Backbone as numpy.savetxt, mean C-alpha at the origin, in Angstrom:
# Nx Ny Nz CAx CAy CAz Cx Cy Cz
-11.08 8.21 0.69 -11.46 6.81 0.73 -11.10 6.23 2.10
-11.96 5.36 2.57 -11.79 4.71 3.87 -11.65 3.21 3.66
-11.28 2.49 4.71 -11.20 1.03 4.61 -12.52 0.44 4.12
-13.65 0.98 4.59 -14.95 0.42 4.22 -15.25 0.59 2.73
-14.54 1.47 2.06 -14.75 1.71 0.63 -13.95 0.75 -0.25
-13.14 -0.09 0.35 -12.32 -1.05 -0.40 -13.08 -2.36 -0.49
-13.26 -2.84 -1.69 -14.05 -4.05 -1.92 -13.15 -5.28 -2.02
-13.59 -6.38 -1.40 -12.99 -7.68 -1.61 -11.73 -8.00 -0.83
-11.28 -7.11 0.01 -10.03 -7.35 0.75 -10.25 -7.22 2.26
-11.35 -7.76 2.72 -11.71 -7.65 4.14 -10.67 -8.30 5.05
-10.12 -9.44 4.63 -9.14 -10.13 5.47 -7.87 -9.28 5.64
-7.40 -8.70 4.55 -6.20 -7.87 4.61 -6.45 -6.63 5.48
-7.62 -6.03 5.32 -7.96 -4.85 6.11 -8.05 -5.20 7.59
-8.63 -6.35 7.89 -8.72 -6.78 9.30 -7.33 -6.96 9.89
-6.40 -7.52 9.12 -5.02 -7.66 9.61 -4.38 -6.30 9.86
-4.54 -5.38 8.93 -3.96 -4.05 9.09 -4.55 -3.33 10.29
-5.86 -3.42 10.46 -6.50 -2.81 11.64 -6.02 -3.47 12.92
-5.81 -4.78 12.88 -5.29 -5.50 14.04 -3.89 -5.04 14.41
-3.04 -4.83 13.40 -1.70 -4.29 13.67 -1.80 -2.96 14.40
-2.70 -2.10 13.94 -2.85 -0.77 14.56 -3.43 -0.88 15.97
-4.44 -1.71 16.14 -5.10 -1.83 17.44 -4.14 -2.36 18.50
-3.27 -3.29 18.10 -2.32 -3.88 19.04 -1.03 -3.09 19.12
-0.91 -2.05 18.30 0.31 -1.25 18.21 1.53 -2.14 17.95
1.34 -3.08 17.05 2.41 -4.00 16.66 2.56 -3.95 15.14
3.07 -2.83 14.68 3.19 -2.61 13.24 4.48 -3.21 12.71
4.39 -4.03 11.68 5.62 -4.54 11.06 6.36 -3.37 10.40
7.67 -3.45 10.36 8.44 -2.37 9.75 8.37 -2.42 8.23
8.04 -3.60 7.68 7.95 -3.75 6.23 6.83 -4.72 5.87
6.04 -4.31 4.90 4.94 -5.14 4.41 5.12 -5.35 2.92
4.71 -6.50 2.44 4.70 -6.77 1.00 3.27 -7.09 0.60
2.66 -6.19 -0.14 1.32 -6.42 -0.69 1.52 -7.01 -2.08
1.05 -8.23 -2.29 1.24 -8.82 -3.61 -0.03 -9.47 -4.12
-0.16 -9.47 -5.42 -1.33 -10.01 -6.11 -1.38 -9.42 -7.50
-2.33 -9.88 -8.29 -2.39 -9.44 -9.68 -2.56 -7.92 -9.77
-2.22 -7.40 -10.92 -2.29 -5.96 -11.18 -3.73 -5.46 -11.10
-3.91 -4.29 -10.51 -5.19 -3.60 -10.58 -6.27 -4.06 -9.62
-5.90 -4.68 -8.50 -6.94 -5.18 -7.58 -7.04 -4.40 -6.28
-6.28 -3.31 -6.16 -6.44 -2.46 -4.98 -5.30 -2.48 -3.98
-4.16 -3.01 -4.35 -3.03 -3.05 -3.41 -2.55 -1.64 -3.06
-2.35 -0.81 -4.07 -1.86 0.55 -3.82 -2.92 1.37 -3.09
-4.17 1.22 -3.47 -5.26 1.92 -2.79 -5.28 1.54 -1.31
-5.17 0.24 -1.03 -5.16 -0.22 0.36 -3.97 0.35 1.11
-2.80 0.39 0.46 -1.61 0.96 1.10 -1.82 2.43 1.45
-2.42 3.18 0.55 -2.65 4.60 0.81 -3.69 4.82 1.91
-4.73 4.01 1.93 -5.73 4.13 3.00 -5.10 3.75 4.35
-4.24 2.72 4.35 -3.53 2.34 5.56 -2.63 3.49 6.04
-1.93 4.13 5.11 -1.08 5.27 5.46 -1.92 6.40 6.06
-3.10 6.63 5.48 -4.00 7.65 6.03 -4.44 7.28 7.43
-4.84 6.01 7.61 -5.32 5.55 8.92 -4.23 5.68 9.98
-3.00 5.36 9.61 -1.89 5.46 10.56 -1.65 6.89 11.02
-1.91 7.84 10.15 -1.60 9.23 10.45 -2.83 10.10 10.70
-4.01 9.50 10.67 -5.25 10.25 10.88 -5.26 10.87 12.28
-5.70 12.09 12.35 -5.70 12.81 13.63 -6.78 12.32 14.59
-7.77 11.57 14.09 -8.82 11.06 14.98 -8.34 9.86 15.78
-7.36 9.12 15.26 -6.78 8.00 15.99 -7.71 6.83 16.24
-8.61 6.53 15.29 -9.57 5.44 15.52 -9.30 4.21 14.64
-8.08 4.02 14.20 -7.67 2.88 13.37 -8.33 2.87 12.00
-8.74 4.01 11.55 -9.23 4.19 10.18 -9.03 5.66 9.85
-9.05 5.95 8.57 -8.97 7.34 8.15 -10.34 7.99 8.36
-10.33 9.31 8.51 -11.61 10.03 8.65 -11.97 10.76 7.35
-10.98 10.98 6.51 -11.14 11.71 5.25 -11.47 13.19 5.45
-11.41 13.67 6.68 -11.77 15.07 6.94 -10.63 15.87 7.56
-9.78 15.23 8.35 -8.72 15.97 9.04 -7.65 16.41 8.03
-6.79 17.32 8.46 -5.76 17.84 7.57 -4.80 16.74 7.11
-4.51 15.78 7.97 -3.61 14.69 7.60 -4.21 13.84 6.48
-5.45 13.44 6.62 -6.12 12.63 5.59 -6.20 13.38 4.27
-6.52 14.66 4.34 -6.63 15.45 3.10 -5.27 15.58 2.42
-4.21 15.71 3.21 -2.87 15.82 2.61 -2.49 14.52 1.90
-2.81 13.38 2.49 -2.52 12.11 1.82 -3.30 12.04 0.51
-4.57 12.41 0.54 -5.38 12.40 -0.68 -4.82 13.31 -1.76
-4.26 14.44 -1.35 -3.72 15.40 -2.31 -2.24 15.17 -2.62
-1.70 14.08 -2.08 -0.31 13.68 -2.33 0.70 14.74 -1.89
0.39 15.42 -0.78 1.36 16.39 -0.26 1.60 16.22 1.24
1.39 15.00 1.75 1.72 14.71 3.15 3.21 14.40 3.22
3.92 15.08 4.07 5.37 14.92 4.14 5.80 13.53 4.58
4.93 12.81 5.26 5.30 11.51 5.81 4.70 10.33 5.06
4.08 10.57 3.94 3.57 9.48 3.10 4.16 9.69 1.71
5.09 8.82 1.37 5.85 8.97 0.13 5.66 7.73 -0.73
5.37 7.94 -2.01 5.21 6.84 -2.95 6.34 6.90 -3.96
7.05 5.79 -4.09 8.13 5.68 -5.07 7.63 4.83 -6.23
7.83 5.32 -7.44 7.40 4.63 -8.66 8.62 4.39 -9.53
8.49 3.44 -10.44 9.55 3.18 -11.41 9.67 4.38 -12.35
10.91 4.71 -12.67 11.17 5.69 -13.72 11.58 4.89 -14.94
10.68 4.79 -15.89 10.95 3.93 -17.04 10.71 2.48 -16.64
11.64 1.62 -16.99 11.47 0.19 -16.73 11.87 -0.22 -15.32
12.65 0.60 -14.63 13.24 0.17 -13.37 13.05 1.20 -12.26
13.14 0.70 -11.03 13.32 1.57 -9.87 14.82 1.57 -9.64
15.41 2.72 -9.73 16.87 2.81 -9.72 17.40 3.08 -8.31
18.69 2.95 -8.19 19.37 3.12 -6.91 19.08 4.50 -6.31
18.97 5.52 -7.14 18.73 6.87 -6.61 17.40 6.94 -5.86
16.39 6.23 -6.34 15.10 6.21 -5.63 15.26 5.58 -4.25
16.03 4.51 -4.16 16.25 3.85 -2.87 17.08 4.76 -1.96
18.05 5.45 -2.53 18.83 6.40 -1.72 17.93 7.53 -1.19
17.02 8.00 -2.04 16.06 9.02 -1.59 15.21 8.47 -0.44
14.78 7.23 -0.58 14.00 6.57 0.47 14.81 6.50 1.76
16.06 6.06 1.66 16.91 5.94 2.84 17.11 7.30 3.50
17.24 8.33 2.70 17.39 9.68 3.24 16.15 10.08 4.03
14.97 9.78 3.47 13.71 10.10 4.15 13.61 9.35 5.48
14.07 8.11 5.50 13.92 7.27 6.69 14.88 7.63 7.82
15.84 8.48 7.55 16.79 8.87 8.59 16.15 9.73 9.68
15.05 10.36 9.34 14.43 11.33 10.24 13.12 10.79 10.80
12.75 11.33 11.94 11.44 11.02 12.50 10.38 11.65 11.59
9.15 11.17 11.70 8.09 11.78 10.89 8.00 13.29 11.14
7.76 14.03 10.08 7.70 15.48 10.17 6.40 15.96 10.80
5.28 15.39 10.34 4.00 15.90 10.81 3.04 14.81 11.24
3.32 13.58 10.90 2.42 12.49 11.23 2.97 11.61 12.34
2.23 10.56 12.63 2.66 9.60 13.65 3.68 8.62 13.08
3.49 8.26 11.82 4.37 7.29 11.15 4.74 7.81 9.77
5.97 7.55 9.37 6.35 7.80 7.98 6.09 6.51 7.22
5.33 6.61 6.15 4.98 5.45 5.33 5.60 5.65 3.95
6.49 4.74 3.59 7.12 4.77 2.27 6.59 3.60 1.46
5.92 3.91 0.38 5.31 2.90 -0.48 6.15 2.77 -1.74
6.58 1.56 -2.03 7.33 1.29 -3.26 6.41 0.51 -4.18
5.88 1.20 -5.18 4.96 0.57 -6.13 5.76 -0.18 -7.19
5.25 -1.32 -7.61 5.95 -2.17 -8.59 7.36 -2.49 -8.11
7.47 -2.95 -6.88 8.77 -3.20 -6.25 9.63 -4.18 -7.04
9.00 -5.06 -7.81 9.78 -6.01 -8.60 10.61 -5.32 -9.69
10.37 -4.04 -9.92 11.12 -3.31 -10.94 12.43 -2.73 -10.40
12.75 -3.00 -9.14 14.04 -2.54 -8.62 15.15 -3.28 -9.34
16.16 -2.54 -9.78 17.32 -3.24 -10.34 18.11 -3.85 -9.18
19.10 -4.67 -9.49 19.84 -5.40 -8.45 20.51 -4.48 -7.45
21.08 -3.40 -7.93 21.77 -2.46 -7.04 20.77 -1.82 -6.08
19.61 -1.43 -6.60 18.58 -0.83 -5.76 18.05 -1.83 -4.74
17.83 -3.07 -5.17 17.33 -4.11 -4.26 18.32 -4.37 -3.13
19.61 -4.42 -3.45 20.63 -4.65 -2.42 20.69 -3.49 -1.43
20.53 -2.28 -1.93 20.53 -1.11 -1.03 19.30 -1.14 -0.12
18.14 -1.52 -0.68 16.93 -1.61 0.13 17.07 -2.68 1.20
17.74 -3.77 0.87 17.93 -4.86 1.82 18.61 -4.36 3.09
19.59 -3.49 2.94 20.28 -2.95 4.12 19.31 -2.17 5.01
18.40 -1.44 4.39 17.41 -0.69 5.16 16.44 -1.64 5.86
16.06 -2.71 5.18 15.14 -3.68 5.78 15.80 -4.43 6.94
17.11 -4.61 6.88 17.82 -5.32 7.95 17.93 -4.46 9.20
18.02 -3.15 9.04 18.14 -2.24 10.17 17.06 -1.17 10.05
15.81 -1.55 10.30 14.72 -0.60 10.06 14.69 0.54 11.07
14.57 1.76 10.56 14.43 2.89 11.47 13.06 2.85 12.16
13.00 3.31 13.40 11.72 3.31 14.10 10.81 4.40 13.53
9.54 4.29 13.79 8.52 5.24 13.33 8.37 5.28 11.82
8.88 4.26 11.14 8.78 4.19 9.69 8.22 2.84 9.28
7.40 2.85 8.25 6.86 1.62 7.70 7.08 1.66 6.20
7.58 0.57 5.67 7.74 0.44 4.23 6.70 -0.55 3.72
6.05 -0.18 2.63 5.10 -1.07 1.99 5.58 -1.29 0.56
5.96 -2.52 0.27 6.34 -2.89 -1.09 5.10 -3.46 -1.77
4.85 -3.03 -2.98 3.69 -3.50 -3.74 4.21 -4.20 -4.98
3.70 -5.41 -5.22 4.20 -6.17 -6.37 3.13 -7.07 -6.96
3.05 -7.04 -8.28 2.20 -7.99 -9.00 3.00 -9.24 -9.35
4.32 -9.17 -9.20 5.19 -10.30 -9.53 6.25 -10.49 -8.44
5.82 -10.90 -7.24 6.76 -10.99 -6.13 7.88 -12.00 -6.35
7.66 -12.97 -7.23 8.71 -13.96 -7.52 9.94 -13.30 -8.16
9.79 -12.07 -8.64 10.93 -11.36 -9.22 11.72 -10.57 -8.17
11.22 -10.54 -6.95 11.95 -9.88 -5.86 12.96 -10.86 -5.27
14.10 -10.37 -4.81 15.04 -11.26 -4.14 14.41 -11.89 -2.89
14.70 -13.15 -2.66 14.15 -13.87 -1.50 14.54 -13.19 -0.20
15.70 -12.56 -0.17 16.14 -11.88 1.05 15.25 -10.69 1.39
14.70 -10.04 0.39 13.77 -8.93 0.64 12.43 -9.48 1.10
11.93 -10.49 0.41 10.63 -11.08 0.76 10.65 -11.58 2.20
11.75 -12.19 2.61 11.82 -12.78 3.95 11.79 -11.74 5.07
12.07 -10.50 4.75 12.08 -9.44 5.76 10.78 -8.63 5.79
9.81 -9.07 5.01 8.52 -8.36 4.94 7.39 -9.25 5.45
6.43 -8.65 6.10 5.17 -9.32 6.42 4.36 -9.31 5.13
4.00 -10.51 4.65 3.32 -10.60 3.36 1.81 -10.59 3.51
1.15 -9.84 2.64 -0.31 -9.85 2.53 -0.64 -10.11 1.07
-1.25 -11.26 0.82 -1.62 -11.62 -0.55 -3.00 -11.07 -0.85
-3.12 -10.39 -1.97 -4.39 -9.84 -2.44 -4.86 -10.70 -3.60
-6.02 -11.31 -3.44 -6.58 -12.17 -4.49 -7.44 -11.33 -5.42
-7.62 -11.82 -6.66 -8.55 -11.13 -7.55 -9.93 -11.07 -6.91
-10.66 -10.03 -7.21 -12.00 -9.87 -6.66 -12.95 -10.89 -7.28
-13.91 -11.32 -6.50 -14.95 -12.19 -7.05 -15.82 -11.35 -7.98
-16.54 -12.03 -8.84 -17.44 -11.32 -9.75 -18.47 -10.51 -8.96
-18.96 -11.07 -7.85 -19.93 -10.34 -7.02 -19.32 -9.07 -6.42
-18.04 -9.15 -6.01 -17.36 -7.96 -5.49 -17.22 -6.89 -6.56
-16.89 -7.31 -7.78 -16.75 -6.34 -8.88 -18.10 -5.70 -9.18
-19.16 -6.50 -9.20 -20.51 -5.96 -9.42 -20.85 -4.93 -8.33
-20.61 -5.28 -7.08 -20.90 -4.36 -5.97 -20.09 -3.07 -6.10
-18.82 -3.21 -6.47 -17.97 -2.04 -6.66 -18.52 -1.14 -7.77
-18.84 -1.73 -8.91 -19.33 -0.95 -10.05 -20.65 -0.25 -9.73
-21.52 -0.95 -9.01 -22.81 -0.35 -8.64 -22.60 0.81 -7.65
-21.74 0.60 -6.68 -21.51 1.63 -5.66 -20.75 2.83 -6.22
-19.71 2.57 -6.99 -18.84 3.65 -7.45 -19.39 4.39 -8.66
-20.05 3.66 -9.58 -20.48 4.27 -10.83 -21.99 4.25 -11.03
-22.71 3.83 -10.02 -24.19 3.80 -10.06 -24.72 3.04 -11.27
-24.07 1.94 -11.61 -24.53 1.12 -12.74 -25.70 0.25 -12.32
-26.53 -0.08 -13.27 -27.59 -1.06 -13.05 -26.94 -2.43 -12.90
-27.62 -3.34 -12.21 -27.06 -4.67 -11.94 -26.65 -5.39 -13.22
-27.50 -5.36 -14.22 -27.21 -6.09 -15.47 -25.95 -5.56 -16.15
-25.82 -4.25 -16.24 -24.64 -3.65 -16.86 -23.38 -3.97 -16.05
-23.51 -3.91 -14.73 -22.36 -4.23 -13.86 -21.95 -5.69 -14.02
-22.92 -6.59 -14.18 -22.60 -8.01 -14.35 -21.87 -8.26 -15.66
-22.27 -7.57 -16.72 -21.60 -7.72 -18.01 -20.13 -7.30 -17.89
-19.91 -6.15 -17.28 -18.54 -5.66 -17.11 -17.74 -6.57 -16.17
-18.36 -7.00 -15.09 -17.66 -7.84 -14.11 -17.24 -9.17 -14.71
-18.05 -9.71 -15.61 -17.73 -11.03 -16.18 -16.46 -11.00 -17.03
-16.08 -9.82 -17.51 -14.87 -9.73 -18.32 -13.73 -9.02 -17.59
-13.89 -8.78 -16.30 -12.90 -7.99 -15.56 -11.69 -8.78 -15.11
-11.81 -10.08 -15.01 -10.69 -10.87 -14.50 -10.40 -10.61 -13.04
-11.36 -10.06 -12.32 -11.18 -9.84 -10.89 -10.47 -8.56 -10.53
-10.29 -7.67 -11.51 -9.62 -6.39 -11.21 -10.33 -5.24 -11.88
């Protein structure tokens, strides 16, 4: 998947491409918005673009780096998920351990924390220390559907990108492009999608 394959988030993609073009990457980003609208997908495409061997501010989907991200075996693109109800301190310690080193094979190490609001207090406090002293060549992307549950100290150290629900037209376009649905069928589904 490439940036052009992401529907409804053109503004966010333009910002991410701008960061790459100017070589002014924030050390921490917070992607927030309702569940299921493409935050994690955008984070993974951004990670691919950052490490793509073509170096054109987008992924190519053909080089070894892009393929490794797609197959979830790129050493420098790591996704942390909640185990059960919470993201525990051990996950943050694992993240901190990864961030101690320069990227192994890519240009940037990208650590994505999905459902970041699920960090327990101990994990959030440990992450805060990492955000205060960010290692170079590393980018953290926190993803949250409920950013109000994150500590304000974490939010304040992240560049925020708000993802809005997709318009009905965007959902129709997505359904037609991805699943080859007829317009009428796509409109029926889009009307009940809630923008995701």
